[in-house]
Gaussian input, Z-matrix of N, CA and C with variables (Angstrom, degrees):
# hf/3-21g

backbone

0 1
 N
 C     1     B1
 C     2     B2     1     A1
 N     3     B3     2     A2     1     D1
 C     4     B4     3     A3     2     D2
 C     5     B5     4     A4     3     D3
 N     6     B6     5     A5     4     D4
 C     7     B7     6     A6     5     D5
 C     8     B8     7     A7     6     D6
 N     9     B9     8     A8     7     D7
 C    10    B10     9     A9     8     D8
 C    11    B11    10    A10     9     D9
 N    12    B12    11    A11    10    D10
 C    13    B13    12    A12    11    D11
 C    14    B14    13    A13    12    D12
 N    15    B15    14    A14    13    D13
 C    16    B16    15    A15    14    D14
 C    17    B17    16    A16    15    D15
 N    18    B18    17    A17    16    D16
 C    19    B19    18    A18    17    D17
 C    20    B20    19    A19    18    D18
 N    21    B21    20    A20    19    D19
 C    22    B22    21    A21    20    D20
 C    23    B23    22    A22    21    D21
 N    24    B24    23    A23    22    D22
 C    25    B25    24    A24    23    D23
 C    26    B26    25    A25    24    D24
 N    27    B27    26    A26    25    D25
 C    28    B28    27    A27    26    D26
 C    29    B29    28    A28    27    D27
 N    30    B30    29    A29    28    D28
 C    31    B31    30    A30    29    D29
 C    32    B32    31    A31    30    D30
 N    33    B33    32    A32    31    D31
 C    34    B34    33    A33    32    D32
 C    35    B35    34    A34    33    D33
 N    36    B36    35    A35    34    D34
 C    37    B37    36    A36    35    D35
 C    38    B38    37    A37    36    D36
 N    39    B39    38    A38    37    D37
 C    40    B40    39    A39    38    D38
 C    41    B41    40    A40    39    D39
 N    42    B42    41    A41    40    D40
 C    43    B43    42    A42    41    D41
 C    44    B44    43    A43    42    D42
 N    45    B45    44    A44    43    D43
 C    46    B46    45    A45    44    D44
 C    47    B47    46    A46    45    D45
 N    48    B48    47    A47    46    D46
 C    49    B49    48    A48    47    D47
 C    50    B50    49    A49    48    D48
 N    51    B51    50    A50    49    D49
 C    52    B52    51    A51    50    D50
 C    53    B53    52    A52    51    D51
 N    54    B54    53    A53    52    D52
 C    55    B55    54    A54    53    D53
 C    56    B56    55    A55    54    D54
 N    57    B57    56    A56    55    D55
 C    58    B58    57    A57    56    D56
 C    59    B59    58    A58    57    D57
 N    60    B60    59    A59    58    D58
 C    61    B61    60    A60    59    D59
 C    62    B62    61    A61    60    D60
 N    63    B63    62    A62    61    D61
 C    64    B64    63    A63    62    D62
 C    65    B65    64    A64    63    D63
 N    66    B66    65    A65    64    D64
 C    67    B67    66    A66    65    D65
 C    68    B68    67    A67    66    D66
 N    69    B69    68    A68    67    D67
 C    70    B70    69    A69    68    D68
 C    71    B71    70    A70    69    D69
 N    72    B72    71    A71    70    D70
 C    73    B73    72    A72    71    D71
 C    74    B74    73    A73    72    D72
 N    75    B75    74    A74    73    D73
 C    76    B76    75    A75    74    D74
 C    77    B77    76    A76    75    D75
 N    78    B78    77    A77    76    D76
 C    79    B79    78    A78    77    D77
 C    80    B80    79    A79    78    D78
 N    81    B81    80    A80    79    D79
 C    82    B82    81    A81    80    D80
 C    83    B83    82    A82    81    D81
 N    84    B84    83    A83    82    D82
 C    85    B85    84    A84    83    D83
 C    86    B86    85    A85    84    D84
 N    87    B87    86    A86    85    D85
 C    88    B88    87    A87    86    D86
 C    89    B89    88    A88    87    D87
 N    90    B90    89    A89    88    D88
 C    91    B91    90    A90    89    D89
 C    92    B92    91    A91    90    D90
 N    93    B93    92    A92    91    D91
 C    94    B94    93    A93    92    D92
 C    95    B95    94    A94    93    D93
 N    96    B96    95    A95    94    D94
 C    97    B97    96    A96    95    D95
 C    98    B98    97    A97    96    D96
 N    99    B99    98    A98    97    D97
 C   100   B100    99    A99    98    D98
 C   101   B101   100   A100    99    D99
 N   102   B102   101   A101   100   D100
 C   103   B103   102   A102   101   D101
 C   104   B104   103   A103   102   D102
 N   105   B105   104   A104   103   D103
 C   106   B106   105   A105   104   D104
 C   107   B107   106   A106   105   D105
 N   108   B108   107   A107   106   D106
 C   109   B109   108   A108   107   D107
 C   110   B110   109   A109   108   D108
 N   111   B111   110   A110   109   D109
 C   112   B112   111   A111   110   D110
 C   113   B113   112   A112   111   D111
 N   114   B114   113   A113   112   D112
 C   115   B115   114   A114   113   D113
 C   116   B116   115   A115   114   D114
 N   117   B117   116   A116   115   D115
 C   118   B118   117   A117   116   D116
 C   119   B119   118   A118   117   D117
 N   120   B120   119   A119   118   D118
 C   121   B121   120   A120   119   D119
 C   122   B122   121   A121   120   D120
 N   123   B123   122   A122   121   D121
 C   124   B124   123   A123   122   D122
 C   125   B125   124   A124   123   D123
 N   126   B126   125   A125   124   D124
 C   127   B127   126   A126   125   D125
 C   128   B128   127   A127   126   D126
 N   129   B129   128   A128   127   D127
 C   130   B130   129   A129   128   D128
 C   131   B131   130   A130   129   D129
 N   132   B132   131   A131   130   D130
 C   133   B133   132   A132   131   D131
 C   134   B134   133   A133   132   D132
 N   135   B135   134   A134   133   D133
 C   136   B136   135   A135   134   D134
 C   137   B137   136   A136   135   D135
 N   138   B138   137   A137   136   D136
 C   139   B139   138   A138   137   D137
 C   140   B140   139   A139   138   D138
 N   141   B141   140   A140   139   D139
 C   142   B142   141   A141   140   D140
 C   143   B143   142   A142   141   D141
 N   144   B144   143   A143   142   D142
 C   145   B145   144   A144   143   D143
 C   146   B146   145   A145   144   D144
 N   147   B147   146   A146   145   D145
 C   148   B148   147   A147   146   D146
 C   149   B149   148   A148   147   D147
 N   150   B150   149   A149   148   D148
 C   151   B151   150   A150   149   D149
 C   152   B152   151   A151   150   D150
 N   153   B153   152   A152   151   D151
 C   154   B154   153   A153   152   D152
 C   155   B155   154   A154   153   D153
 N   156   B156   155   A155   154   D154
 C   157   B157   156   A156   155   D155
 C   158   B158   157   A157   156   D156
 N   159   B159   158   A158   157   D157
 C   160   B160   159   A159   158   D158
 C   161   B161   160   A160   159   D159
 N   162   B162   161   A161   160   D160
 C   163   B163   162   A162   161   D161
 C   164   B164   163   A163   162   D162
 N   165   B165   164   A164   163   D163
 C   166   B166   165   A165   164   D164
 C   167   B167   166   A166   165   D165
 N   168   B168   167   A167   166   D166
 C   169   B169   168   A168   167   D167
 C   170   B170   169   A169   168   D168
 N   171   B171   170   A170   169   D169
 C   172   B172   171   A171   170   D170
 C   173   B173   172   A172   171   D171
 N   174   B174   173   A173   172   D172
 C   175   B175   174   A174   173   D173
 C   176   B176   175   A175   174   D174
 N   177   B177   176   A176   175   D175
 C   178   B178   177   A177   176   D176
 C   179   B179   178   A178   177   D177
 N   180   B180   179   A179   178   D178
 C   181   B181   180   A180   179   D179
 C   182   B182   181   A181   180   D180
 N   183   B183   182   A182   181   D181
 C   184   B184   183   A183   182   D182
 C   185   B185   184   A184   183   D183
 N   186   B186   185   A185   184   D184
 C   187   B187   186   A186   185   D185
 C   188   B188   187   A187   186   D186
 N   189   B189   188   A188   187   D187
 C   190   B190   189   A189   188   D188
 C   191   B191   190   A190   189   D189
 N   192   B192   191   A191   190   D190
 C   193   B193   192   A192   191   D191
 C   194   B194   193   A193   192   D192
 N   195   B195   194   A194   193   D193
 C   196   B196   195   A195   194   D194
 C   197   B197   196   A196   195   D195
 N   198   B198   197   A197   196   D196
 C   199   B199   198   A198   197   D197
 C   200   B200   199   A199   198   D198
 N   201   B201   200   A200   199   D199
 C   202   B202   201   A201   200   D200
 C   203   B203   202   A202   201   D201
 N   204   B204   203   A203   202   D202
 C   205   B205   204   A204   203   D203
 C   206   B206   205   A205   204   D204
 N   207   B207   206   A206   205   D205
 C   208   B208   207   A207   206   D206
 C   209   B209   208   A208   207   D207
 N   210   B210   209   A209   208   D208
 C   211   B211   210   A210   209   D209
 C   212   B212   211   A211   210   D210
 N   213   B213   212   A212   211   D211
 C   214   B214   213   A213   212   D212
 C   215   B215   214   A214   213   D213
 N   216   B216   215   A215   214   D214
 C   217   B217   216   A216   215   D215
 C   218   B218   217   A217   216   D216
 N   219   B219   218   A218   217   D217
 C   220   B220   219   A219   218   D218
 C   221   B221   220   A220   219   D219
 N   222   B222   221   A221   220   D220
 C   223   B223   222   A222   221   D221
 C   224   B224   223   A223   222   D222
 N   225   B225   224   A224   223   D223
 C   226   B226   225   A225   224   D224
 C   227   B227   226   A226   225   D225
 N   228   B228   227   A227   226   D226
 C   229   B229   228   A228   227   D227
 C   230   B230   229   A229   228   D228
 N   231   B231   230   A230   229   D229
 C   232   B232   231   A231   230   D230
 C   233   B233   232   A232   231   D231
 N   234   B234   233   A233   232   D232
 C   235   B235   234   A234   233   D233
 C   236   B236   235   A235   234   D234
 N   237   B237   236   A236   235   D235
 C   238   B238   237   A237   236   D236
 C   239   B239   238   A238   237   D237
 N   240   B240   239   A239   238   D238
 C   241   B241   240   A240   239   D239
 C   242   B242   241   A241   240   D240
 N   243   B243   242   A242   241   D241
 C   244   B244   243   A243   242   D242
 C   245   B245   244   A244   243   D243
 N   246   B246   245   A245   244   D244
 C   247   B247   246   A246   245   D245
 C   248   B248   247   A247   246   D246
 N   249   B249   248   A248   247   D247
 C   250   B250   249   A249   248   D248
 C   251   B251   250   A250   249   D249
 N   252   B252   251   A251   250   D250
 C   253   B253   252   A252   251   D251
 C   254   B254   253   A253   252   D252
 N   255   B255   254   A254   253   D253
 C   256   B256   255   A255   254   D254
 C   257   B257   256   A256   255   D255
 N   258   B258   257   A257   256   D256
 C   259   B259   258   A258   257   D257
 C   260   B260   259   A259   258   D258
 N   261   B261   260   A260   259   D259
 C   262   B262   261   A261   260   D260
 C   263   B263   262   A262   261   D261
 N   264   B264   263   A263   262   D262
 C   265   B265   264   A264   263   D263
 C   266   B266   265   A265   264   D264

   B1=1.4350
   B2=1.5247
   B3=1.3113
   B4=1.4520
   B5=1.5202
   B6=1.3445
   B7=1.4562
   B8=1.5127
   B9=1.3158
   B10=1.4544
   B11=1.5084
   B12=1.3257
   B13=1.4626
   B14=1.5298
   B15=1.3304
   B16=1.4631
   B17=1.5236
   B18=1.3159
   B19=1.4481
   B20=1.5203
   B21=1.3328
   B22=1.4758
   B23=1.5230
   B24=1.3304
   B25=1.4592
   B26=1.5208
   B27=1.3361
   B28=1.4575
   B29=1.5220
   B30=1.3058
   B31=1.4546
   B32=1.5249
   B33=1.3521
   B34=1.4604
   B35=1.5221
   B36=1.3322
   B37=1.4590
   B38=1.5228
   B39=1.3194
   B40=1.4514
   B41=1.5143
   B42=1.3422
   B43=1.4584
   B44=1.5184
   B45=1.3258
   B46=1.4587
   B47=1.5300
   B48=1.3194
   B49=1.4640
   B50=1.5208
   B51=1.3167
   B52=1.4591
   B53=1.5205
   B54=1.3247
   B55=1.4634
   B56=1.5196
   B57=1.3199
   B58=1.4493
   B59=1.5167
   B60=1.3449
   B61=1.4700
   B62=1.5204
   B63=1.3181
   B64=1.4632
   B65=1.5273
   B66=1.3179
   B67=1.4697
   B68=1.5243
   B69=1.3198
   B70=1.4638
   B71=1.5161
   B72=1.3372
   B73=1.4535
   B74=1.5182
   B75=1.3279
   B76=1.4575
   B77=1.5218
   B78=1.3309
   B79=1.4554
   B80=1.5224
   B81=1.3117
   B82=1.4632
   B83=1.5253
   B84=1.3193
   B85=1.4726
   B86=1.5267
   B87=1.3170
   B88=1.4509
   B89=1.5133
   B90=1.3326
   B91=1.4622
   B92=1.5216
   B93=1.3306
   B94=1.4650
   B95=1.5281
   B96=1.2978
   B97=1.4546
   B98=1.5083
   B99=1.3401
   B100=1.4585
   B101=1.5212
   B102=1.3320
   B103=1.4621
   B104=1.5242
   B105=1.3570
   B106=1.4593
   B107=1.5321
   B108=1.3089
   B109=1.4657
   B110=1.5330
   B111=1.3307
   B112=1.4658
   B113=1.5252
   B114=1.3107
   B115=1.4686
   B116=1.5253
   B117=1.3270
   B118=1.4591
   B119=1.5252
   B120=1.3337
   B121=1.4650
   B122=1.5197
   B123=1.3323
   B124=1.4599
   B125=1.5224
   B126=1.3283
   B127=1.4691
   B128=1.5272
   B129=1.3296
   B130=1.4655
   B131=1.5304
   B132=1.3255
   B133=1.4665
   B134=1.5189
   B135=1.3317
   B136=1.4678
   B137=1.5239
   B138=1.3192
   B139=1.4686
   B140=1.5299
   B141=1.3322
   B142=1.4679
   B143=1.5293
   B144=1.3198
   B145=1.4634
   B146=1.5261
   B147=1.3149
   B148=1.4618
   B149=1.5282
   B150=1.3230
   B151=1.4666
   B152=1.5302
   B153=1.3243
   B154=1.4651
   B155=1.5322
   B156=1.3199
   B157=1.4642
   B158=1.5244
   B159=1.3197
   B160=1.4659
   B161=1.5225
   B162=1.3370
   B163=1.4671
   B164=1.5267
   B165=1.3246
   B166=1.4680
   B167=1.5197
   B168=1.3128
   B169=1.4611
   B170=1.5254
   B171=1.3229
   B172=1.4653
   B173=1.5270
   B174=1.3295
   B175=1.4665
   B176=1.5215
   B177=1.3244
   B178=1.4540
   B179=1.5175
   B180=1.3481
   B181=1.4676
   B182=1.5206
   B183=1.3086
   B184=1.4569
   B185=1.5252
   B186=1.3147
   B187=1.4687
   B188=1.5256
   B189=1.3203
   B190=1.4685
   B191=1.5227
   B192=1.3280
   B193=1.4677
   B194=1.5315
   B195=1.3279
   B196=1.4626
   B197=1.5221
   B198=1.3134
   B199=1.4640
   B200=1.5312
   B201=1.3266
   B202=1.4723
   B203=1.5232
   B204=1.3307
   B205=1.4655
   B206=1.5278
   B207=1.3296
   B208=1.4560
   B209=1.5290
   B210=1.3255
   B211=1.4661
   B212=1.5278
   B213=1.3321
   B214=1.4660
   B215=1.5237
   B216=1.3212
   B217=1.4639
   B218=1.5214
   B219=1.3169
   B220=1.4655
   B221=1.5236
   B222=1.3150
   B223=1.4612
   B224=1.5186
   B225=1.3425
   B226=1.4712
   B227=1.5263
   B228=1.3259
   B229=1.4631
   B230=1.5278
   B231=1.3098
   B232=1.4629
   B233=1.5266
   B234=1.3252
   B235=1.4727
   B236=1.5194
   B237=1.3425
   B238=1.4672
   B239=1.5236
   B240=1.3339
   B241=1.4619
   B242=1.5215
   B243=1.3277
   B244=1.4613
   B245=1.5254
   B246=1.3217
   B247=1.4698
   B248=1.5053
   B249=1.3290
   B250=1.4645
   B251=1.5225
   B252=1.3136
   B253=1.4730
   B254=1.5263
   B255=1.3214
   B256=1.4661
   B257=1.5302
   B258=1.3379
   B259=1.4603
   B260=1.5077
   B261=1.3476
   B262=1.4653
   B263=1.5184
   B264=1.3099
   B265=1.4439
   B266=1.4917
   A1=107.84
   A2=115.90
   A3=121.53
   A4=109.54
   A5=115.96
   A6=119.85
   A7=109.34
   A8=116.14
   A9=121.64
   A10=110.76
   A11=116.38
   A12=120.66
   A13=110.69
   A14=115.45
   A15=120.74
   A16=110.41
   A17=115.18
   A18=121.44
   A19=113.87
   A20=116.70
   A21=120.26
   A22=111.15
   A23=116.63
   A24=120.38
   A25=111.07
   A26=115.16
   A27=119.82
   A28=108.70
   A29=115.50
   A30=122.63
   A31=109.63
   A32=116.40
   A33=121.00
   A34=112.90
   A35=117.99
   A36=119.79
   A37=112.78
   A38=118.65
   A39=121.46
   A40=112.96
   A41=116.82
   A42=121.20
   A43=111.03
   A44=115.41
   A45=121.29
   A46=108.25
   A47=116.63
   A48=120.96
   A49=113.03
   A50=118.67
   A51=121.28
   A52=111.18
   A53=117.35
   A54=120.50
   A55=114.50
   A56=118.20
   A57=120.69
   A58=116.31
   A59=118.47
   A60=119.37
   A61=109.63
   A62=115.74
   A63=120.60
   A64=114.09
   A65=119.15
   A66=118.65
   A67=110.60
   A68=115.39
   A69=122.53
   A70=111.65
   A71=116.45
   A72=121.22
   A73=111.00
   A74=115.13
   A75=122.17
   A76=109.43
   A77=115.02
   A78=120.75
   A79=108.07
   A80=116.26
   A81=121.09
   A82=108.35
   A83=117.35
   A84=119.89
   A85=111.16
   A86=115.04
   A87=120.05
   A88=115.11
   A89=117.55
   A90=121.82
   A91=109.23
   A92=116.94
   A93=118.52
   A94=110.57
   A95=116.31
   A96=120.73
   A97=113.90
   A98=113.28
   A99=121.51
   A100=108.87
   A101=115.27
   A102=121.44
   A103=109.68
   A104=115.96
   A105=120.28
   A106=107.95
   A107=116.73
   A108=120.71
   A109=111.56
   A110=117.59
   A111=120.42
   A112=111.28
   A113=116.37
   A114=119.78
   A115=111.45
   A116=118.01
   A117=119.55
   A118=110.34
   A119=116.71
   A120=120.16
   A121=110.82
   A122=116.94
   A123=120.12
   A124=111.83
   A125=117.68
   A126=120.42
   A127=109.94
   A128=117.36
   A129=120.58
   A130=111.03
   A131=117.00
   A132=120.67
   A133=110.63
   A134=117.21
   A135=120.75
   A136=111.04
   A137=117.05
   A138=120.90
   A139=109.92
   A140=116.05
   A141=120.02
   A142=111.50
   A143=117.07
   A144=120.28
   A145=111.33
   A146=116.82
   A147=120.57
   A148=110.36
   A149=115.94
   A150=119.62
   A151=110.84
   A152=117.33
   A153=121.02
   A154=111.83
   A155=116.99
   A156=120.55
   A157=109.61
   A158=117.06
   A159=120.85
   A160=111.19
   A161=116.77
   A162=120.89
   A163=110.91
   A164=117.01
   A165=120.50
   A166=110.72
   A167=116.38
   A168=120.23
   A169=111.08
   A170=116.65
   A171=120.27
   A172=112.09
   A173=116.68
   A174=121.28
   A175=112.50
   A176=117.35
   A177=120.70
   A178=113.78
   A179=116.62
   A180=120.58
   A181=110.29
   A182=116.19
   A183=122.78
   A184=108.76
   A185=116.29
   A186=120.39
   A187=111.86
   A188=117.72
   A189=121.03
   A190=112.92
   A191=118.02
   A192=120.35
   A193=111.05
   A194=116.25
   A195=119.93
   A196=110.79
   A197=116.57
   A198=121.14
   A199=110.38
   A200=116.70
   A201=120.33
   A202=111.24
   A203=116.45
   A204=120.34
   A205=110.54
   A206=116.60
   A207=121.13
   A208=110.55
   A209=116.92
   A210=121.37
   A211=111.03
   A212=117.22
   A213=120.86
   A214=110.83
   A215=116.83
   A216=121.05
   A217=110.26
   A218=116.25
   A219=120.26
   A220=110.83
   A221=116.78
   A222=120.95
   A223=112.39
   A224=116.24
   A225=119.94
   A226=110.80
   A227=115.40
   A228=119.14
   A229=110.90
   A230=116.96
   A231=120.65
   A232=110.98
   A233=116.71
   A234=120.37
   A235=111.02
   A236=116.56
   A237=119.59
   A238=111.32
   A239=116.72
   A240=120.30
   A241=110.72
   A242=117.19
   A243=120.17
   A244=111.16
   A245=117.26
   A246=119.98
   A247=110.98
   A248=116.47
   A249=120.89
   A250=110.05
   A251=117.21
   A252=120.81
   A253=110.59
   A254=116.18
   A255=120.62
   A256=112.06
   A257=115.52
   A258=119.45
   A259=114.08
   A260=117.57
   A261=121.80
   A262=112.96
   A263=118.62
   A264=119.47
   A265=108.17
   D1=134.61
   D2=178.00
   D3=-103.36
   D4=134.16
   D5=175.72
   D6=-135.08
   D7=161.79
   D8=177.37
   D9=117.26
   D10=166.85
   D11=177.97
   D12=-60.49
   D13=150.16
   D14=-179.32
   D15=-53.80
   D16=129.55
   D17=-178.72
   D18=93.72
   D19=-13.92
   D20=179.56
   D21=-125.40
   D22=17.35
   D23=-177.23
   D24=-58.72
   D25=148.61
   D26=174.04
   D27=-130.74
   D28=149.47
   D29=-177.68
   D30=-86.69
   D31=119.18
   D32=-179.64
   D33=-102.29
   D34=5.68
   D35=-175.41
   D36=-66.08
   D37=-23.24
   D38=-179.58
   D39=-102.58
   D40=22.73
   D41=-178.38
   D42=-121.45
   D43=153.82
   D44=172.82
   D45=-61.87
   D46=135.97
   D47=-179.09
   D48=-67.86
   D49=-16.00
   D50=-179.18
   D51=-101.73
   D52=-57.66
   D53=-169.66
   D54=-105.23
   D55=-13.71
   D56=177.47
   D57=89.68
   D58=0.74
   D59=177.38
   D60=-57.62
   D61=150.84
   D62=-175.11
   D63=-111.76
   D64=11.38
   D65=-179.71
   D66=-134.02
   D67=159.67
   D68=177.88
   D69=49.92
   D70=62.52
   D71=-179.68
   D72=-95.93
   D73=146.11
   D74=-177.52
   D75=-128.99
   D76=147.61
   D77=173.87
   D78=-101.71
   D79=142.31
   D80=175.95
   D81=-104.26
   D82=134.77
   D83=-179.36
   D84=-56.75
   D85=131.03
   D86=177.21
   D87=78.61
   D88=4.12
   D89=-179.31
   D90=-120.93
   D91=135.47
   D92=176.37
   D93=-75.23
   D94=153.69
   D95=175.13
   D96=88.15
   D97=178.92
   D98=-179.55
   D99=-128.24
   D100=153.61
   D101=-175.03
   D102=-136.83
   D103=149.08
   D104=172.57
   D105=-71.07
   D106=174.44
   D107=-175.92
   D108=-59.09
   D109=-49.06
   D110=-178.63
   D111=-62.19
   D112=-47.25
   D113=-177.01
   D114=-69.44
   D115=-36.96
   D116=179.37
   D117=-64.37
   D118=-38.53
   D119=177.13
   D120=-65.00
   D121=-42.66
   D122=-179.96
   D123=-68.72
   D124=-40.46
   D125=178.73
   D126=-64.12
   D127=-45.21
   D128=179.12
   D129=-61.93
   D130=-42.26
   D131=178.69
   D132=-65.26
   D133=-40.27
   D134=178.90
   D135=-63.49
   D136=-38.10
   D137=177.71
   D138=-62.63
   D139=-46.87
   D140=179.60
   D141=-65.04
   D142=-42.20
   D143=179.16
   D144=-62.27
   D145=-39.82
   D146=178.54
   D147=-59.66
   D148=-44.76
   D149=179.05
   D150=-64.32
   D151=-41.09
   D152=179.65
   D153=-68.26
   D154=-39.05
   D155=177.57
   D156=-63.94
   D157=-44.04
   D158=178.06
   D159=-61.01
   D160=-45.39
   D161=-179.50
   D162=-63.47
   D163=-42.69
   D164=179.35
   D165=-64.18
   D166=-41.85
   D167=179.36
   D168=-63.08
   D169=-44.61
   D170=179.29
   D171=-64.37
   D172=-32.99
   D173=179.37
   D174=-83.89
   D175=-5.79
   D176=-178.86
   D177=78.30
   D178=17.55
   D179=178.85
   D180=-88.79
   D181=158.46
   D182=177.28
   D183=-72.95
   D184=128.56
   D185=-179.31
   D186=-119.57
   D187=18.20
   D188=-176.01
   D189=-58.44
   D190=-42.63
   D191=-179.81
   D192=-65.11
   D193=-39.07
   D194=178.13
   D195=-66.27
   D196=-40.91
   D197=178.54
   D198=-63.97
   D199=-41.57
   D200=177.46
   D201=-61.44
   D202=-42.82
   D203=179.11
   D204=-65.21
   D205=-40.97
   D206=177.40
   D207=-60.96
   D208=-42.52
   D209=179.33
   D210=-63.27
   D211=-39.69
   D212=179.04
   D213=-64.45
   D214=-43.79
   D215=179.23
   D216=-65.06
   D217=-43.72
   D218=178.88
   D219=-61.17
   D220=-39.40
   D221=178.02
   D222=-63.00
   D223=-42.87
   D224=178.01
   D225=-61.53
   D226=-44.26
   D227=-179.23
   D228=-65.40
   D229=-39.12
   D230=178.01
   D231=-63.35
   D232=-42.51
   D233=177.91
   D234=-60.29
   D235=-44.25
   D236=179.22
   D237=-64.26
   D238=-41.05
   D239=179.76
   D240=-65.03
   D241=-41.64
   D242=179.17
   D243=-68.18
   D244=-36.96
   D245=176.12
   D246=-63.33
   D247=-37.78
   D248=179.05
   D249=-64.03
   D250=-40.05
   D251=179.68
   D252=-63.14
   D253=-33.27
   D254=-179.06
   D255=-87.37
   D256=-4.89
   D257=-178.79
   D258=78.28
   D259=20.65
   D260=-176.95
   D261=-101.30
   D262=17.44
   D263=-178.83
   D264=-86.26

């Protein structure tokens, strides 16, 4: 996939969809794109946590610990994505 202003496009097909790393990319079943090892682990964990949070909420159980863990993972992924934008990955 090419992105960027016309004439300055860059190919992102060989990069992690979160942090921009260009090596050791993995695909997750049912998810578009590719991810580095760290990001693929965090994305997979976030998917599972989302399902568990939903199930706990529907059952009327407390999901605060799951939500906290989800927030921590989301924060890590955001930091990596922002570092990639700055070229610090």
